[in-house]
C-alpha positions in Angstrom: 44.3 92.8 -22.0 42.9 94.8 -24.9 43.8 94.5 -28.5 45.3 98.0 -28.6 47.9 97.2 -26.1 51.6 96.4 -26.7 51.3 93.2 -24.6 48.6 91.8 -26.9 50.2 93.1 -30.1 53.8 91.9 -29.5 53.5 89.0 -27.2 50.1 87.3 -26.9 49.0 87.5 -30.5 52.3 86.4 -32.2 52.7 83.5 -29.7 49.1 82.3 -30.3 49.2 82.6 -34.1 52.6 80.9 -34.2 51.6 77.9 -32.1 48.3 77.6 -33.8 49.9 77.3 -37.2 52.5 74.8 -36.0 50.0 72.5 -34.3 48.2 69.7 -35.9 44.6 70.6 -36.9 43.2 68.2 -34.3 44.8 70.1 -31.5 44.0 73.7 -32.6 40.6 74.0 -31.1 41.9 72.9 -27.7 44.8 75.3 -27.9 42.7 78.3 -28.9 40.2 77.4 -26.1 43.0 77.4 -23.5 44.5 80.6 -25.0 41.0 82.2 -24.9 40.5 81.3 -21.2 44.0 82.6 -20.4 43.2 85.8 -22.3 40.0 86.2 -20.2 41.8 85.2 -16.9 44.5 87.8 -17.6 42.0 90.6 -16.9 39.4 88.8 -14.8 41.4 86.4 -12.7 39.0 84.1 -10.8 36.0 85.2 -12.9 37.4 82.9 -15.6 35.6 80.2 -13.6 32.4 82.0 -14.3 33.2 81.6 -18.0 34.1 77.9 -17.5 30.8 77.3 -15.6 28.9 79.1 -18.3 30.4 76.8 -20.9 29.6 73.7 -18.9 26.0 74.8 -18.1 25.1 75.7 -21.7 26.8 72.5 -22.9 24.5 70.4 -20.6 21.4 72.3 -21.5 22.1 72.1 -25.2 22.3 68.3 -24.8 19.2 68.2 -22.7 17.2 70.2 -25.3 18.4 67.9 -28.1 17.6 64.8 -26.1 14.2 65.9 -25.0 13.2 66.8 -28.6 13.6 63.2 -29.5 12.4 61.4 -26.4 10.1 63.8 -24.5 7.0 65.9 -24.9 7.2 69.4 -26.2 6.3 70.9 -22.8 9.4 69.2 -21.3 11.6 70.8 -24.0 10.0 74.1 -23.3 10.8 73.8 -19.6 14.4 72.9 -20.2 14.9 75.8 -22.6 13.2 78.1 -20.0 15.5 77.0 -17.3 18.6 77.4 -19.5 17.7 80.9 -20.6 16.8 81.8 -17.0 20.2 80.7 -15.7 22.0 82.8 -18.4 19.8 85.8 -17.5 20.4 85.4 -13.8 24.1 85.6 -14.4 23.7 88.7 -16.4 21.2 90.3 -13.9 23.4 89.5 -10.9 26.7 90.7 -12.2 25.5 93.6 -14.3 22.3 94.9 -12.7 22.3 93.9 -9.0 23.6 97.4 -7.9 21.0 99.1 -10.2 18.2 96.9 -8.8 19.2 97.5 -5.1 19.5 101.2 -5.6 16.2 101.6 -7.4 14.2 99.3 -5.1 15.6 101.1 -2.0 14.2 104.4 -3.4 10.6 102.9 -3.3 11.2 101.4 0.2 12.1 97.8 -0.7 15.3 96.5 0.9 16.6 93.3 -0.6 19.1 92.9 2.3 21.8 91.9 -0.2 25.4 92.9 0.2 26.6 93.4 -3.3 29.7 95.5 -2.6 32.1 92.9 -3.9 30.1 92.2 -7.1 32.0 93.5 -10.2 31.0 93.4 -13.8 32.8 90.6 -15.7 34.3 91.8 -19.0 32.1 90.9 -22.0 29.3 89.3 -19.9 26.6 90.9 -22.1 28.1 89.5 -25.2 28.8 85.9 -24.2 25.5 85.7 -22.4 23.6 86.6 -25.6 25.7 84.1 -27.5 24.8 81.4 -25.0 21.1 82.1 -25.3 21.2 82.2 -29.1 22.8 78.8 -29.0 20.1 77.3 -26.8 17.3 78.9 -28.8 18.8 77.7 -32.1 19.1 74.2 -30.8 15.5 74.4 -29.6 14.4 75.7 -33.0 16.4 72.9 -34.7 18.5 75.5 -36.6 21.5 73.5 -35.4 22.1 70.3 -33.5 23.3 70.4 -29.9 27.1 70.3 -29.7 28.3 67.0 -28.2 31.9 68.1 -28.0 32.6 70.3 -24.9 35.8 71.8 -26.4 34.0 72.9 -29.5 31.2 74.6 -27.6 33.7 76.1 -25.1 35.6 77.5 -28.1 32.4 79.1 -29.5 31.6 80.8 -26.2 35.1 81.9 -25.2 36.7 82.6 -28.5 39.0 85.5 -27.6 38.7 87.7 -30.8 35.0 88.4 -30.1 34.9 87.6 -26.4 35.1 91.1 -24.9 33.0 93.2 -27.2 31.6 91.2 -30.0 30.4 91.1 -32.6 27.8 88.7 -31.2 28.5 85.6 -33.1 25.9 82.9 -33.5 26.8 79.3 -33.3 24.9 78.6 -36.5 27.3 80.9 -38.4 30.6 79.3 -37.3 29.9 75.7 -36.1 31.2 74.3 -39.4 34.4 76.3 -39.0 34.9 75.2 -35.5 34.7 71.6 -36.7 36.9 72.1 -39.8 38.5 75.2 -41.1 41.3 76.2 -43.4 43.4 79.4 -43.2 44.8 80.4 -46.5 47.5 82.9 -47.2 44.9 85.2 -48.7 42.7 84.9 -45.7 45.6 85.6 -43.3 46.6 88.7 -45.3 43.0 89.9 -45.3 42.9 89.3 -41.5 46.1 91.3 -40.9 44.9 94.2 -43.0 41.5 94.3 -41.3 43.1 94.1 -37.9 45.5 97.0 -38.7 42.6 99.1 -40.0 40.6 98.5 -36.8 43.7 99.3 -34.6 44.3 102.6 -36.5 40.6 103.5 -36.0 40.9 102.9 -32.3 44.4 104.4 -31.6 44.7 107.2 -34.1 41.1 108.5 -34.3 39.1 107.3 -31.3 41.7 108.0 -28.7 42.5 111.5 -29.9 38.9 112.7 -30.3 38.0 110.9 -27.1 40.4 113.0 -25.1 38.6 116.2 -26.2 35.1 114.6 -25.5 36.1 113.3 -22.1 37.6 116.7 -21.0 34.3 118.5 -22.0 32.0 115.9 -20.5 34.0 115.8 -17.2 33.6 119.5 -16.8 30.6 121.1 -15.2 28.0 121.6 -17.9 27.1 125.1 -16.7 30.6 126.2 -17.3 30.7 125.2 -20.9 29.7 127.4 -23.9 27.7 126.0 -26.8 30.7 125.8 -29.1 32.6 123.5 -26.7 29.5 121.4 -26.0 28.9 120.8 -29.7 32.6 120.1 -30.2 32.4 117.5 -27.4 29.3 115.8 -29.0 31.0 115.6 -32.4 34.1 114.2 -30.9 32.2 111.7 -28.8 30.2 110.6 -31.9 33.4 109.9 -33.7 35.0 108.3 -30.6 32.3 105.8 -30.0 32.0 104.9 -33.7 35.7 104.4 -34.3 36.3 102.8 -30.9 33.6 100.2 -31.4 33.8 99.7 -35.1 37.6 99.6 -34.8 37.3 96.8 -32.2 34.9 94.9 -34.5 37.4 95.3 -37.3 40.1 93.9 -35.1 37.9 91.0 -34.0 36.9 90.2 -37.6 40.6 90.4 -38.6 41.7 88.1 -35.8 39.0 85.7 -36.7 40.2 85.5 -40.3 43.8 84.9 -39.0 42.5 81.9 -37.1 40.2 80.6 -39.9 36.8 82.1 -38.8 34.6 84.4 -40.8 32.6 86.7 -38.5 29.8 88.8 -40.0 30.1 92.5 -40.4 29.1 94.6 -37.4 29.0 98.1 -38.9 28.1 99.6 -42.3 28.8 103.3 -42.2 25.9 104.2 -39.8 26.4 107.9 -40.0 25.4 108.0 -43.6 22.0 106.6 -42.8 18.8 108.5 -43.8 16.7 107.4 -40.9 16.9 106.0 -37.4 15.6 102.7 -38.8 18.4 102.7 -41.4 20.9 103.7 -38.7 20.1 100.5 -36.7 20.5 98.4 -39.8 24.1 99.7 -39.9 25.1 100.2 -36.3 26.1 97.2 -34.1 24.4 94.9 -36.6 25.0 91.7 -34.6 23.1 93.2 -31.6 20.2 94.7 -33.7 19.7 91.5 -35.6 19.9 89.5 -32.3 17.1 91.5 -30.9 15.1 91.2 -34.1 15.4 87.4 -34.3 15.2 86.5 -30.6 12.9 89.2 -29.2 11.1 91.4 -31.7 9.8 88.6 -34.0 8.9 86.2 -31.1 6.9 89.1 -29.5 4.9 89.3 -32.8 7.0 91.7 -34.7 4.8 93.7 -37.0 2.4 90.9 -37.7 -0.2 91.7 -35.0 -1.3 95.2 -36.0 0.2 98.6 -35.8 -0.4 99.2 -32.1 1.1 95.9 -31.1 4.1 96.8 -33.4 4.6 100.0 -31.5 4.6 98.2 -28.2 7.0 95.7 -29.4 9.4 98.4 -30.7 9.3 100.1 -27.3 10.0 96.9 -25.5 12.9 96.1 -27.7 14.5 99.5 -27.4 13.9 99.6 -23.7 15.9 96.4 -23.4 18.4 97.6 -25.9 19.2 100.6 -23.7 19.3 98.5 -20.6 21.6 96.0 -22.3 24.2 98.8 -22.8 24.4 99.6 -19.1 22.7 99.5 -15.7 21.7 103.2 -15.7 18.6 105.2 -16.5 20.7 107.1 -19.0 20.9 104.0 -21.2 17.3 103.3 -20.8 16.4 106.8 -21.9 18.8 106.5 -24.8 17.1 103.3 -25.9 13.6 104.7 -25.6 14.7 107.9 -27.4 15.7 105.8 -30.4 12.5 103.8 -30.1 10.5 107.0 -30.1 12.0 108.2 -33.3 11.4 104.8 -34.9 7.7 105.2 -34.0 7.7 108.8 -35.3 9.2 107.6 -38.6 6.4 105.0 -38.9 3.7 107.5 -38.1 5.0 110.4 -40.2 7.1 109.0 -43.1 9.9 111.4 -44.1 9.3 111.5 -47.9 11.1 114.1 -50.0 12.6 114.2 -53.5 15.8 112.2 -53.9 17.9 115.3 -54.6 17.1 116.5 -51.1 18.2 113.3 -49.4 21.0 115.3 -47.6 18.2 116.6 -45.4 17.4 113.1 -44.2 21.1 112.6 -43.3 21.2 115.9 -41.4 18.1 114.8 -39.5 19.7 111.5 -38.7 23.0 113.0 -37.5 21.2 115.5 -35.3 19.0 112.8 -33.7 21.9 110.5 -33.1 24.2 113.2 -31.8 21.6 114.3 -29.2 21.1 110.7 -28.3 24.8 110.3 -27.6 24.6 112.9 -24.8 22.3 110.5 -22.8 24.7 107.7 -23.6 27.8 109.6 -22.4 26.6 111.7 -19.6 27.1 110.5 -16.0 23.4 110.8 -15.1 20.2 112.3 -16.4 20.8 115.6 -14.7 24.2 115.9 -16.4 22.6 115.0 -19.7 19.8 117.6 -19.3 22.3 120.3 -18.4 24.6 119.4 -21.3 21.7 119.5 -23.8 20.5 122.8 -22.5 24.0 124.2 -23.0 24.0 122.9 -26.6 20.8 124.7 -27.5 21.2 128.0 -25.7 23.5 130.9 -26.4 24.7 131.4 -22.9 28.3 132.1 -22.2 30.5 129.6 -20.5 33.7 130.0 -18.4 35.3 126.7 -19.1 37.0 126.4 -22.5 39.7 124.0 -21.2 38.8 121.3 -23.8 39.9 123.8 -26.5 43.5 123.5 -25.4 43.6 120.1 -27.1 42.6 121.7 -30.4 45.6 122.2 -32.6 46.5 121.3 -36.2 47.0 117.7 -35.5 43.7 117.2 -33.5 41.8 119.1 -36.1 43.3 116.9 -38.8 42.2 113.8 -36.8 38.6 115.2 -36.5 38.5 115.9 -40.2 39.9 112.4 -40.9 37.3 110.9 -38.7 34.5 112.8 -40.4 35.7 111.7 -43.8 36.3 108.0 -43.0 32.9 107.7 -41.3 31.8 107.7 -44.9 32.7 105.0 -47.6 35.6 107.2 -48.6 38.1 104.4 -48.2 36.1 102.1 -50.6 35.9 104.9 -53.1 39.7 105.5 -53.0 40.3 101.7 -53.3 38.0 101.5 -56.3 39.7 104.4 -58.0 43.1 102.8 -57.5 41.9 99.5 -58.9 40.5 101.2 -62.0 43.7 103.1 -62.7 46.4 100.5 -61.9 44.5 97.3 -62.8 47.6 95.2 -62.0 46.7 93.0 -59.0 50.4 92.5 -58.0 51.1 96.2 -57.9 47.8 96.8 -56.0 48.7 94.2 -53.5 52.2 95.7 -53.0 50.7 99.2 -52.6 48.1 98.0 -50.1 50.6 96.1 -48.0 53.0 99.1 -48.0 50.2 101.5 -47.0 49.0 99.3 -44.2 52.6 98.8 -43.0 53.0 102.6 -42.8 49.6 102.9 -41.0 50.6 100.2 -38.5 54.0 101.8 -37.8 52.3 105.2 -37.2 49.7 103.5 -34.9 52.5 101.9 -32.9 54.2 105.2 -32.4 50.9 106.7 -31.3 50.4 103.9 -28.9 53.9 104.1 -27.5 53.6 107.7 -26.5 49.9 107.7 -25.5 48.8 107.8 -21.9 45.1 107.8 -22.8 43.8 104.5 -24.2 40.3 103.8 -23.0 37.9 101.2 -24.5 34.2 102.4 -24.2 32.5 99.0 -24.6 34.7 97.3 -22.0 32.0 98.1 -19.4 29.2 96.4 -21.4 
């Protein structure tokens, strides 16, 4: 069940919100926990027991860490944390990387004798595993106390708004809201508006440009001409941004409807002026997670420039691998890590009036990187890139059949709203009208129109993928 489905929009969500508001506050956590487990079981069936087991295991290890800090030596606490982290990683490795490991080890002559044909990737396993580990580490670091209420920890791990594709929420950021939260009318309105905005990003922009991108990437690269190849890259760049940031907007909006305040996950990454700046704006919850739980513990930039370079490469190797069990993702991660090193070695310093050159550089780097991310394998990526940077003719222009006035309008809309245009328009409206009541009425009316149009799009669409479902 994805957020951009009629089942979720018109059945699951209204029922959950309605019951949640009618229930006594003391019962809401239990209800939302059960609703979240039902939400997960709807798509994963018996794998919901993996989620339940994960909740119980991390609950126990959180208690053990907290207890050992008071009654045992530090080495015991270290061992308990190590076992807890290892168990979480084993779940992630088994379900996400077992096929990758078997295939690659067999290439070098190592046969694990493991039958993994029935192993499927649980939805959201990368996200809730990282949340589990951050909880245990924060308890270990004494950032938070271990949670003694199983329902509260279970709600944190399985909370349905951010369960499938983040943002990666840290226990330290919401444990107070789990214990006691209030949903005001203003918060509910803000949540609904944020959800509609994310839904429109996903359904109106991401789906339409994604159809063009998928058609081109599914074709044989040698058949494409450079124009179609570049069109595909532009469309995929828009698709992945509006798909994922749209989902994050929906998650943040749902959180507000239920009384939770999740941190922002995107901040207009395509207006960045460097790869470093890009990663401060793209999937912020993941980049900050790696910074706080991997890069800094490795030494960060405190141990000299060469060690810093090694740490960056390690982090971006794992960043790529986190996204998928494929060498494509590893190369994509290392590619970004390489440009981070280049930017450290050769600072891109130019007068401020030429900052647009930095943005062009960033867009080119990111667009080329998306080819590795989207292609089926490294050969496919290499062939696609060669087509982008040559002037050879291609015989397959089939993706161009989707180009019409409407799709071109969607592409233009995506390009414009990948910038802070919406904020600029909102600011201009506030400055001209100044009456908060009228501004509220206009905003509600505008979002009602957007929601209605989105539902019409959704009703007639046969194409509604979700890129980060597989991560």
